[in-house]
N, CA, C and O atoms as CSV, one atom per row, in Angstrom:
chain,resi,resn,atom,element,x,y,z
A,1,MET,N,N,0.826,-1.184,0.000
A,1,MET,CA,C,0.000,0.000,0.000
A,1,MET,C,C,0.870,1.246,0.000
A,1,MET,O,O,1.911,1.284,0.655
A,2,ILE,N,N,0.462,2.216,-0.700
A,2,ILE,CA,C,1.185,3.475,-0.718
A,2,ILE,C,C,0.818,4.262,0.533
A,2,ILE,O,O,-0.358,4.378,0.876
A,3,GLY,N,N,1.807,4.793,1.202
A,3,GLY,CA,C,1.574,5.588,2.392
A,3,GLY,C,C,1.374,4.765,3.656
A,3,GLY,O,O,1.059,5.320,4.709
A,4,HIS,N,N,1.550,3.467,3.570
A,4,HIS,CA,C,1.377,2.609,4.738
A,4,HIS,C,C,2.737,2.322,5.339
A,4,HIS,O,O,3.617,1.786,4.665
A,5,HIS,N,N,2.914,2.673,6.599
A,5,HIS,CA,C,4.197,2.474,7.263
A,5,HIS,C,C,4.098,1.258,8.164
A,5,HIS,O,O,3.407,1.293,9.182
A,6,THR,N,N,4.775,0.193,7.803
A,6,THR,CA,C,4.716,-1.030,8.587
A,6,THR,C,C,5.616,-0.959,9.806
A,6,THR,O,O,5.416,-1.718,10.755
A,7,ASP,N,N,6.606,-0.069,9.809
A,7,ASP,CA,C,7.525,-0.015,10.930
A,7,ASP,C,C,6.987,0.793,12.101
A,7,ASP,O,O,7.600,0.794,13.169
A,8,MET,N,N,5.871,1.473,11.937
A,8,MET,CA,C,5.352,2.307,13.010
A,8,MET,C,C,4.929,1.486,14.222
A,8,MET,O,O,5.146,1.913,15.356
A,9,ALA,N,N,4.340,0.334,14.009
A,9,ALA,CA,C,3.896,-0.487,15.122
A,9,ALA,C,C,5.077,-1.115,15.853
A,9,ALA,O,O,4.956,-1.449,17.031
A,10,LYS,N,N,6.193,-1.281,15.198
A,10,LYS,CA,C,7.357,-1.914,15.802
A,10,LYS,C,C,8.097,-0.960,16.735
A,10,LYS,O,O,8.727,-1.403,17.695
A,11,ASN,N,N,8.030,0.335,16.467
A,11,ASN,CA,C,8.769,1.305,17.255
A,11,ASN,C,C,7.926,1.771,18.440
A,11,ASN,O,O,6.761,2.131,18.269
A,12,PRO,N,N,8.511,1.765,19.643
A,12,PRO,CA,C,7.753,2.212,20.803
A,12,PRO,C,C,7.528,3.718,20.774
A,12,PRO,O,O,8.286,4.459,20.148
A,13,LYS,N,N,6.494,4.153,21.448
A,13,LYS,CA,C,6.169,5.578,21.512
A,13,LYS,C,C,7.183,6.270,22.416
A,13,LYS,O,O,7.375,5.863,23.562
A,14,ARG,N,N,7.816,7.292,21.917
A,14,ARG,CA,C,8.788,8.069,22.676
A,14,ARG,C,C,8.215,9.468,22.898
A,14,ARG,O,O,7.522,9.999,22.030
A,15,PRO,N,N,8.500,10.065,24.052
A,15,PRO,CA,C,8.019,11.424,24.290
A,15,PRO,C,C,8.692,12.420,23.342
A,15,PRO,O,O,9.869,12.274,23.011
A,16,LYS,N,N,7.946,13.417,22.916
A,16,LYS,CA,C,8.502,14.435,22.020
A,16,LYS,C,C,9.296,15.487,22.792
A,16,LYS,O,O,10.219,16.095,22.250
A,17,ASP,N,N,8.938,15.697,24.043
A,17,ASP,CA,C,9.631,16.677,24.868
A,17,ASP,C,C,11.035,16.154,25.194
A,17,ASP,O,O,11.171,15.044,25.710
A,18,PRO,N,N,12.083,16.938,24.901
A,18,PRO,CA,C,13.453,16.463,25.130
A,18,PRO,C,C,13.732,16.112,26.594
A,18,PRO,O,O,14.471,15.169,26.873
A,19,ASN,N,N,13.147,16.863,27.526
A,19,ASN,CA,C,13.374,16.573,28.946
A,19,ASN,C,C,12.749,15.238,29.344
A,19,ASN,O,O,13.357,14.463,30.083
A,20,GLN,N,N,11.545,14.967,28.861
A,20,GLN,CA,C,10.886,13.702,29.167
A,20,GLN,C,C,11.631,12.537,28.510
A,20,GLN,O,O,11.756,11.461,29.096
A,21,LEU,N,N,12.121,12.758,27.298
A,21,LEU,CA,C,12.890,11.729,26.605
A,21,LEU,C,C,14.174,11.420,27.363
A,21,LEU,O,O,14.544,10.256,27.515
A,22,ALA,N,N,14.860,12.471,27.843
A,22,ALA,CA,C,16.089,12.268,28.607
A,22,ALA,C,C,15.812,11.481,29.879
A,22,ALA,O,O,16.582,10.588,30.235
A,23,LYS,N,N,14.717,11.803,30.569
A,23,LYS,CA,C,14.364,11.079,31.787
A,23,LYS,C,C,14.058,9.616,31.479
A,23,LYS,O,O,14.451,8.716,32.221
A,24,MET,N,N,13.355,9.397,30.380
A,24,MET,CA,C,13.021,8.029,29.996
A,24,MET,C,C,14.298,7.231,29.698
A,24,MET,O,O,14.411,6.068,30.084
A,25,MET,N,N,15.248,7.857,29.017
A,25,MET,CA,C,16.498,7.174,28.697
A,25,MET,C,C,17.292,6.849,29.964
A,25,MET,O,O,17.894,5.779,30.057
A,26,ILE,N,N,17.297,7.764,30.940
A,26,ILE,CA,C,17.985,7.522,32.207
A,26,ILE,C,C,17.309,6.380,32.954
A,26,ILE,O,O,17.977,5.507,33.507
A,27,ASP,N,N,15.965,6.392,32.966
A,27,ASP,CA,C,15.223,5.323,33.644
A,27,ASP,C,C,15.508,3.964,33.014
A,27,ASP,O,O,15.697,2.975,33.722
A,28,ILE,N,N,15.540,3.917,31.703
A,28,ILE,CA,C,15.814,2.653,31.015
A,28,ILE,C,C,17.254,2.219,31.282
A,28,ILE,O,O,17.511,1.043,31.542
A,29,GLY,N,N,18.178,3.151,31.219
A,29,GLY,CA,C,19.584,2.828,31.437
A,29,GLY,C,C,19.886,2.366,32.848
A,29,GLY,O,O,20.747,1.512,33.059
A,30,SER,N,N,19.170,2.935,33.822
A,30,SER,CA,C,19.415,2.559,35.216
A,30,SER,C,C,18.611,1.340,35.649
A,30,SER,O,O,18.758,0.858,36.773
A,31,GLY,N,N,17.779,0.854,34.773
A,31,GLY,CA,C,16.981,-0.324,35.101
A,31,GLY,C,C,15.681,0.004,35.806
A,31,GLY,O,O,14.955,-0.899,36.222
A,32,GLY,N,N,15.383,1.269,35.942
A,32,GLY,CA,C,14.142,1.677,36.604
A,32,GLY,C,C,12.908,1.420,35.756
A,32,GLY,O,O,11.814,1.218,36.282
A,33,LYS,N,N,13.085,1.427,34.471
A,33,LYS,CA,C,11.966,1.208,33.558
A,33,LYS,C,C,12.466,0.324,32.429
A,33,LYS,O,O,13.571,0.518,31.922
A,34,GLN,N,N,11.648,-0.648,32.035
A,34,GLN,CA,C,12.054,-1.552,30.960
A,34,GLN,C,C,11.595,-0.983,29.632
A,34,GLN,O,O,10.458,-0.531,29.497
A,35,ASP,N,N,12.485,-1.007,28.657
A,35,ASP,CA,C,12.153,-0.541,27.314
A,35,ASP,C,C,11.180,-1.524,26.673
A,35,ASP,O,O,11.279,-2.734,26.878
A,36,VAL,N,N,10.245,-0.995,25.901
A,36,VAL,CA,C,9.236,-1.834,25.252
A,36,VAL,C,C,9.891,-2.818,24.287
A,36,VAL,O,O,9.425,-3.951,24.161
A,37,CYS,N,N,10.952,-2.416,23.610
A,37,CYS,CA,C,11.631,-3.283,22.644
A,37,CYS,C,C,12.358,-4.435,23.321
A,37,CYS,O,O,12.540,-5.491,22.716
A,38,ASP,N,N,12.779,-4.245,24.575
A,38,ASP,CA,C,13.553,-5.255,25.272
A,38,ASP,C,C,12.689,-6.292,25.974
A,38,ASP,O,O,13.210,-7.287,26.480
A,39,SER,N,N,11.382,-6.077,26.013
A,39,SER,CA,C,10.525,-7.015,26.725
A,39,SER,C,C,10.436,-8.334,25.968
A,39,SER,O,O,10.435,-8.361,24.737
A,40,GLU,N,N,10.362,-9.419,26.720
A,40,GLU,CA,C,10.291,-10.732,26.109
A,40,GLU,C,C,8.853,-11.042,25.711
A,40,GLU,O,O,7.913,-10.449,26.239
A,41,ILE,N,N,8.694,-11.959,24.794
A,41,ILE,CA,C,7.370,-12.383,24.372
A,41,ILE,C,C,6.789,-13.242,25.483
A,41,ILE,O,O,7.463,-14.128,26.008
A,42,THR,N,N,5.537,-12.980,25.840
A,42,THR,CA,C,4.887,-13.758,26.886
A,42,THR,C,C,4.681,-15.186,26.397
A,42,THR,O,O,4.608,-15.421,25.191
A,43,PRO,N,N,4.588,-16.131,27.311
A,43,PRO,CA,C,4.402,-17.530,26.894
A,43,PRO,C,C,3.125,-17.741,26.071
A,43,PRO,O,O,3.134,-18.520,25.118
A,44,MET,N,N,2.050,-17.074,26.419
A,44,MET,CA,C,0.808,-17.249,25.672
A,44,MET,C,C,0.927,-16.660,24.269
A,44,MET,O,O,0.378,-17.209,23.314
A,45,ALA,N,N,1.643,-15.544,24.145
A,45,ALA,CA,C,1.846,-14.954,22.820
A,45,ALA,C,C,2.687,-15.868,21.946
A,45,ALA,O,O,2.425,-16.006,20.751
A,46,ALA,N,N,3.694,-16.492,22.539
A,46,ALA,CA,C,4.536,-17.421,21.784
A,46,ALA,C,C,3.734,-18.630,21.340
A,46,ALA,O,O,3.902,-19.118,20.222
A,47,LEU,N,N,2.861,-19.115,22.216
A,47,LEU,CA,C,2.021,-20.257,21.869
A,47,LEU,C,C,1.056,-19.896,20.741
A,47,LEU,O,O,0.865,-20.677,19.809
A,48,GLY,N,N,0.456,-18.728,20.827
A,48,GLY,CA,C,-0.460,-18.295,19.772
A,48,GLY,C,C,0.241,-18.098,18.449
A,48,GLY,O,O,-0.306,-18.425,17.396
A,49,ARG,N,N,1.438,-17.572,18.495
A,49,ARG,CA,C,2.192,-17.362,17.259
A,49,ARG,C,C,2.564,-18.695,16.622
A,49,ARG,O,O,2.472,-18.849,15.404
A,50,SER,N,N,2.986,-19.661,17.440
A,50,SER,CA,C,3.375,-20.945,16.868
A,50,SER,C,C,2.182,-21.632,16.216
A,50,SER,O,O,2.331,-22.267,15.172
A,51,GLY,N,N,1.020,-21.516,16.807
A,51,GLY,CA,C,-0.180,-22.092,16.202
A,51,GLY,C,C,-0.603,-21.339,14.963
A,51,GLY,O,O,-1.054,-21.940,13.988
A,52,GLY,N,N,-0.461,-20.019,14.994
A,52,GLY,CA,C,-0.856,-19.200,13.859
A,52,GLY,C,C,0.016,-19.399,12.637
A,52,GLY,O,O,-0.446,-19.262,11.504
A,53,LEU,N,N,1.279,-19.721,12.868
A,53,LEU,CA,C,2.193,-19.918,11.749
A,53,LEU,C,C,1.858,-21.158,10.941
A,53,LEU,O,O,2.100,-21.191,9.734
A,54,LYS,N,N,1.308,-22.173,11.580
A,54,LYS,CA,C,1.025,-23.398,10.849
A,54,LYS,C,C,-0.460,-23.615,10.586
A,54,LYS,O,O,-0.826,-24.555,9.881
A,55,GLY,N,N,-1.324,-22.761,11.139
A,55,GLY,CA,C,-2.764,-22.958,11.021
A,55,GLY,C,C,-3.297,-22.870,9.608
A,55,GLY,O,O,-4.064,-23.736,9.187
A,56,GLY,N,N,-2.908,-21.841,8.861
A,56,GLY,CA,C,-3.412,-21.649,7.504
A,56,GLY,C,C,-2.959,-22.743,6.559
A,56,GLY,O,O,-3.733,-23.211,5.725
A,57,ARG,N,N,-1.725,-23.144,6.686
A,57,ARG,CA,C,-1.189,-24.192,5.817
A,57,ARG,C,C,-1.892,-25.520,6.093
A,57,ARG,O,O,-2.244,-26.249,5.165
A,58,THR,N,N,-2.092,-25.828,7.374
A,58,THR,CA,C,-2.756,-27.077,7.742
A,58,THR,C,C,-4.193,-27.084,7.250
A,58,THR,O,O,-4.679,-28.103,6.759
A,59,ARG,N,N,-4.874,-25.952,7.377
A,59,ARG,CA,C,-6.261,-25.869,6.923
A,59,ARG,C,C,-6.328,-26.039,5.411
A,59,ARG,O,O,-7.193,-26.753,4.904
A,60,ALA,N,N,-5.426,-25.391,4.693
A,60,ALA,CA,C,-5.424,-25.497,3.232
A,60,ALA,C,C,-5.163,-26.929,2.778
A,60,ALA,O,O,-5.744,-27.383,1.792
A,61,GLU,N,N,-4.304,-27.635,3.481
A,61,GLU,CA,C,-4.024,-29.022,3.115
A,61,GLU,C,C,-5.212,-29.939,3.371
A,61,GLU,O,O,-5.389,-30.947,2.688
A,62,SER,N,N,-6.031,-29.576,4.371
A,62,SER,CA,C,-7.162,-30.449,4.703
A,62,SER,C,C,-8.365,-30.207,3.792
A,62,SER,O,O,-9.259,-31.051,3.719
A,63,LEU,N,N,-8.401,-29.072,3.099
A,63,LEU,CA,C,-9.532,-28.757,2.217
A,63,LEU,C,C,-9.315,-29.358,0.829
A,63,LEU,O,O,-8.185,-29.533,0.371
A,64,SER,N,N,-10.416,-29.661,0.191
A,64,SER,CA,C,-10.330,-30.145,-1.190
A,64,SER,C,C,-10.072,-28.968,-2.123
A,64,SER,O,O,-10.261,-27.812,-1.745
A,65,VAL,N,N,-9.645,-29.266,-3.322
A,65,VAL,CA,C,-9.373,-28.229,-4.320
A,65,VAL,C,C,-10.654,-27.451,-4.616
A,65,VAL,O,O,-10.623,-26.229,-4.759
A,66,GLU,N,N,-11.771,-28.157,-4.708
A,66,GLU,CA,C,-13.049,-27.504,-5.011
A,66,GLU,C,C,-13.443,-26.542,-3.888
A,66,GLU,O,O,-13.905,-25.433,-4.154
A,67,ARG,N,N,-13.261,-26.968,-2.632
A,67,ARG,CA,C,-13.643,-26.116,-1.495
A,67,ARG,C,C,-12.737,-24.891,-1.405
A,67,ARG,O,O,-13.215,-23.793,-1.121
A,68,ARG,N,N,-11.434,-25.063,-1.642
A,68,ARG,CA,C,-10.517,-23.915,-1.633
A,68,ARG,C,C,-10.899,-22.917,-2.711
A,68,ARG,O,O,-10.855,-21.707,-2.489
A,69,SER,N,N,-11.277,-23.428,-3.890
A,69,SER,CA,C,-11.701,-22.563,-4.982
A,69,SER,C,C,-12.973,-21.806,-4.615
A,69,SER,O,O,-13.109,-20.620,-4.917
A,70,GLU,N,N,-13.900,-22.498,-3.962
A,70,GLU,CA,C,-15.150,-21.868,-3.539
A,70,GLU,C,C,-14.895,-20.759,-2.519
A,70,GLU,O,O,-15.493,-19.686,-2.600
A,71,ILE,N,N,-14.011,-21.018,-1.566
A,71,ILE,CA,C,-13.667,-20.016,-0.559
A,71,ILE,C,C,-13.015,-18.802,-1.217
A,71,ILE,O,O,-13.310,-17.664,-0.852
A,72,ALA,N,N,-12.130,-19.039,-2.185
A,72,ALA,CA,C,-11.458,-17.943,-2.881
A,72,ALA,C,C,-12.446,-17.099,-3.673
A,72,ALA,O,O,-12.331,-15.874,-3.703
A,73,LYS,N,N,-13.419,-17.747,-4.316
A,73,LYS,CA,C,-14.437,-17.003,-5.073
A,73,LYS,C,C,-15.298,-16.155,-4.148
A,73,LYS,O,O,-15.634,-15.018,-4.478
A,74,GLU,N,N,-15.662,-16.712,-2.973
A,74,GLU,CA,C,-16.452,-15.944,-2.003
A,74,GLU,C,C,-15.670,-14.741,-1.498
A,74,GLU,O,O,-16.229,-13.655,-1.340
A,75,ALA,N,N,-14.383,-14.929,-1.243
A,75,ALA,CA,C,-13.545,-13.831,-0.760
A,75,ALA,C,C,-13.411,-12.737,-1.819
A,75,ALA,O,O,-13.479,-11.549,-1.503
A,76,ALA,N,N,-13.222,-13.139,-3.067
A,76,ALA,CA,C,-13.098,-12.156,-4.154
A,76,ALA,C,C,-14.402,-11.385,-4.313
A,76,ALA,O,O,-14.384,-10.169,-4.507
A,77,ALA,N,N,-15.538,-12.083,-4.233
A,77,ALA,CA,C,-16.836,-11.410,-4.347
A,77,ALA,C,C,-17.032,-10.418,-3.207
A,77,ALA,O,O,-17.562,-9.326,-3.417
A,78,ALA,N,N,-16.608,-10.789,-2.002
A,78,ALA,CA,C,-16.727,-9.885,-0.856
A,78,ALA,C,C,-15.853,-8.649,-1.038
A,78,ALA,O,O,-16.262,-7.540,-0.694
A,79,ARG,N,N,-14.644,-8.839,-1.580
A,79,ARG,CA,C,-13.766,-7.681,-1.823
A,79,ARG,C,C,-14.358,-6.751,-2.863
A,79,ARG,O,O,-14.322,-5.532,-2.698
A,80,TRP,N,N,-14.896,-7.307,-3.922
A,80,TRP,CA,C,-15.490,-6.483,-4.961
A,80,TRP,C,C,-16.715,-5.749,-4.419
A,80,TRP,O,O,-16.934,-4.583,-4.749
A,81,LYS,N,N,-17.496,-6.408,-3.607
A,81,LYS,CA,C,-18.693,-5.779,-3.053
A,81,LYS,C,C,-18.300,-4.656,-2.095
A,81,LYS,O,O,-18.936,-3.602,-2.087
A,82,ARG,N,N,-17.258,-4.871,-1.289
A,82,ARG,CA,C,-16.793,-3.875,-0.327
A,82,ARG,C,C,-16.266,-2.643,-1.037
A,82,ARG,O,O,-16.479,-1.526,-0.567
A,83,ASP,N,N,-15.588,-2.819,-2.151
A,83,ASP,CA,C,-15.016,-1.692,-2.884
A,83,ASP,C,C,-16.056,-0.977,-3.744
A,83,ASP,O,O,-15.755,0.054,-4.345
A,84,GLY,N,N,-17.261,-1.507,-3.810
A,84,GLY,CA,C,-18.316,-0.871,-4.569
A,84,GLY,C,C,-18.227,-1.118,-6.059
A,84,GLY,O,O,-18.811,-0.371,-6.843
A,85,ARG,N,N,-17.517,-2.137,-6.460
A,85,ARG,CA,C,-17.370,-2.428,-7.885
A,85,ARG,C,C,-18.485,-3.315,-8.412
A,85,ARG,O,O,-18.661,-3.452,-9.623
A,86,ASP,N,N,-19.235,-3.913,-7.503
A,86,ASP,CA,C,-20.261,-4.858,-7.920
A,86,ASP,C,C,-21.588,-4.169,-8.150
A,86,ASP,O,O,-22.569,-4.821,-8.508
């Protein structure tokens, strides 16, 4: 997509005020506050990600060619209807 920034969600929100930013950096450096980027993935998030990575492939393998084609046609029709082209 044009104008879509995918890296925005990856970067933590930093204060715009230089004094607040300096305090935040001191807090992170002294261990008083943990940086959002340094936090570990929670066990439940890791479990959900591992299931999500293989879920679509497993589902596609279990469906017949005819059913996958039917699902794709329904999805395309929904996209066309949403965009007002239908």
